[in-house]
C-alpha positions as semicolon CSV with decimal commas, in nm:
position;residue;x (nm);y (nm);z (nm)
1;A;-1,213;2,302;-0,327
2;P;-1,175;1,986;-0,117
3;A;-1,541;1,998;-0,008
4;D;-1,653;2,008;-0,373
5;L;-1,428;1,713;-0,457
6;E;-1,564;1,513;-0,165
7;A;-1,924;1,590;-0,267
8;S;-1,844;1,483;-0,624
9;L;-1,691;1,157;-0,505
10;V;-1,989;1,081;-0,281
11;A;-2,229;1,156;-0,569
12;A;-2,029;0,937;-0,810
13;I;-2,028;0,645;-0,566
14;E;-2,400;0,682;-0,500
15;Q;-2,473;0,699;-0,875
16;A;-2,261;0,390;-0,946
17;R;-2,442;0,197;-0,671
18;S;-2,786;0,298;-0,796
19;T;-2,724;0,237;-1,168
20;R;-2,529;-0,089;-1,142
21;S;-2,603;-0,426;-0,985
22;F;-2,404;-0,376;-0,665
23;V;-2,522;-0,574;-0,365
24;G;-2,444;-0,490;-0,004
25;R;-2,270;-0,197;0,156
26;D;-1,928;-0,343;0,243
27;A;-1,639;-0,158;0,080
28;V;-1,264;-0,200;0,058
29;L;-1,059;0,118;0,024
30;C;-0,744;0,084;-0,185
31;L;-0,473;0,344;-0,129
32;G;-0,248;0,442;-0,417
33;S;0,030;0,683;-0,497
34;P;-0,134;1,006;-0,375
35;Q;-0,210;0,857;-0,033
36;L;0,085;0,625;0,024
37;H;0,441;0,692;0,125
38;V;0,640;0,392;-0,004
39;Q;1,009;0,352;0,071
40;N;1,261;0,073;0,103
41;I;1,452;0,092;0,429
42;R;1,713;-0,126;0,596
43;V;1,705;-0,225;0,958
44;A;1,949;-0,417;1,173
45;K;1,891;-0,789;1,214
46;V;1,731;-0,813;1,558
47;A;1,519;-1,063;1,748
48;A;1,168;-1,109;1,611
49;S;1,022;-0,947;1,924
50;Q;1,223;-0,628;1,855
51;F;1,178;-0,612;1,478
52;A;0,858;-0,403;1,466
53;G;1,015;-0,149;1,701
54;A;1,328;-0,128;1,485
55;V;1,113;-0,066;1,176
56;R;0,913;0,206;1,355
57;E;1,234;0,372;1,474
58;E;1,382;0,381;1,123
59;A;1,048;0,492;0,974
60;A;1,024;0,787;1,211
61;S;1,315;0,961;1,039
62;R;1,191;0,879;0,687
63;L;0,825;0,977;0,692
64;P;0,709;1,317;0,562
65;F;0,468;1,336;0,860
66;P;0,501;1,250;1,230
67;L;0,512;0,880;1,314
68;A;0,233;0,933;1,568
69;E;0,006;1,041;1,278
70;A;0,098;0,749;1,053
71;E;-0,086;0,432;0,969
72;L;0,220;0,215;0,912
73;R;0,264;-0,127;0,754
74;Y;0,573;-0,299;0,619
75;L;0,679;-0,597;0,412
76;E;1,000;-0,785;0,485
77;A;1,186;-0,815;0,156
78;S;1,525;-0,986;0,196
79;D;1,858;-0,982;0,375
80;V;2,118;-0,747;0,230
81;R;2,478;-0,675;0,311
82;Q;2,554;-0,313;0,396
83;G;2,926;-0,276;0,452
84;D;3,020;-0,543;0,705
85;E;2,668;-0,569;0,842
86;L;2,382;-0,796;0,740
87;K;2,057;-0,600;0,741
88;R;1,696;-0,667;0,656
89;E;1,545;-0,483;0,358
90;V;1,195;-0,366;0,446
91;I;0,934;-0,202;0,224
92;L;0,762;0,067;0,424
93;L;0,399;0,153;0,339
94;A;0,260;0,450;0,531
95;C;-0,042;0,675;0,508
96;H;-0,096;1,000;0,696
97;R;-0,385;0,923;0,932
98;P;-0,585;1,243;0,845
99;V;-0,574;1,143;0,475
100;L;-0,696;0,793;0,555
101;D;-0,971;0,927;0,782
102;A;-1,089;1,166;0,508
103;H;-1,115;0,881;0,256
104;L;-1,299;0,659;0,502
105;A;-1,541;0,946;0,575
106;I;-1,620;0,980;0,203
107;I;-1,702;0,609;0,182
108;E;-1,925;0,634;0,489
109;R;-2,099;0,948;0,353
110;A;-2,178;0,750;0,040
111;G;-2,364;0,495;0,253
112;L;-2,097;0,226;0,245
113;R;-1,933;0,039;0,532
114;P;-1,553;0,024;0,507
115;V;-1,439;-0,326;0,602
116;A;-1,075;-0,315;0,492
117;V;-0,801;-0,089;0,364
118;D;-0,554;-0,218;0,107
119;A;-0,246;-0,078;-0,064
120;E;-0,235;-0,074;-0,445
121;P;0,105;-0,246;-0,485
122;V;0,012;-0,525;-0,243
123;A;-0,326;-0,575;-0,411
124;L;-0,155;-0,596;-0,751
125;L;0,083;-0,867;-0,628
126;R;-0,196;-1,060;-0,454
127;C;-0,402;-1,052;-0,775
128;F;-0,112;-1,197;-0,974
129;N;-0,049;-1,467;-0,712
130;R;-0,411;-1,580;-0,717
131;Q;-0,404;-1,607;-1,096
132;F;-0,070;-1,789;-1,127
133;R;-0,035;-2,053;-0,857
134;R;0,183;-2,310;-1,029
135;E;0,490;-2,420;-0,836
136;S;0,715;-2,307;-1,122
137;D;0,569;-1,954;-1,097
138;Q;0,673;-1,932;-0,733
139;Q;1,045;-1,946;-0,814
140;V;1,044;-1,682;-1,088
141;C;1,152;-1,327;-1,019
142;L;0,895;-1,103;-1,184
143;M;0,810;-0,740;-1,236
144;L;0,452;-0,618;-1,224
145;V;0,379;-0,274;-1,367
146;H;0,054;-0,084;-1,325
147;I;0,040;0,222;-1,550
148;G;-0,202;0,481;-1,415
149;A;-0,306;0,828;-1,527
150;A;-0,075;1,015;-1,285
151;S;0,174;0,750;-1,175
152;T;0,303;0,403;-1,246
153;V;0,377;0,148;-0,976
154;V;0,650;-0,112;-1,024
155;V;0,657;-0,422;-0,805
156;V;0,946;-0,670;-0,820
157;A;0,864;-0,999;-0,648
158;R;0,961;-1,362;-0,612
159;G;0,740;-1,638;-0,484
160;G;0,457;-1,403;-0,395
161;K;0,686;-1,188;-0,186
162;A;0,753;-0,824;-0,276
163;L;1,122;-0,740;-0,300
164;F;1,090;-0,384;-0,430
165;I;0,807;-0,134;-0,477
166;K;0,845;0,204;-0,645
167;Y;0,602;0,468;-0,765
168;L;0,706;0,666;-1,073
169;D;0,529;0,995;-1,134
170;I;0,408;1,062;-1,486
171;S;0,438;1,428;-1,578
């Protein structure tokens, strides 16, 4: 049952905090495959002031939940040609707000203070970029792969910028 799972998570967090050398109560929540809807979309090239609206409009028809219930972020990937049109490839990262709220509530029930929410693929890329900061690394197209128990995330990037993100379910 969901209530049992939540209680188990709270107990596990509390046990980890009491048996390890953790200091402070600030916590960062990282969303992964079960919580994130990740999809590449293409939007028309529009003025910068209209871009966020164009992304939201395209996202509304792609999300598995209503846009009004979505916590939505996006990464601009690159320009692509679609037929005769030049469009902007965008990586959409969305979480259903009730799912996010439930996870934040678990963290708070465990006595922690959520200070940020991150997305697994973005955190993976940021980690790589902090480790490899040479100028020559910034021009290389690379693929980062995180193999998890239930899914694998693949991130293709260049110069610290994500070009493609895909979750692959492991069954």
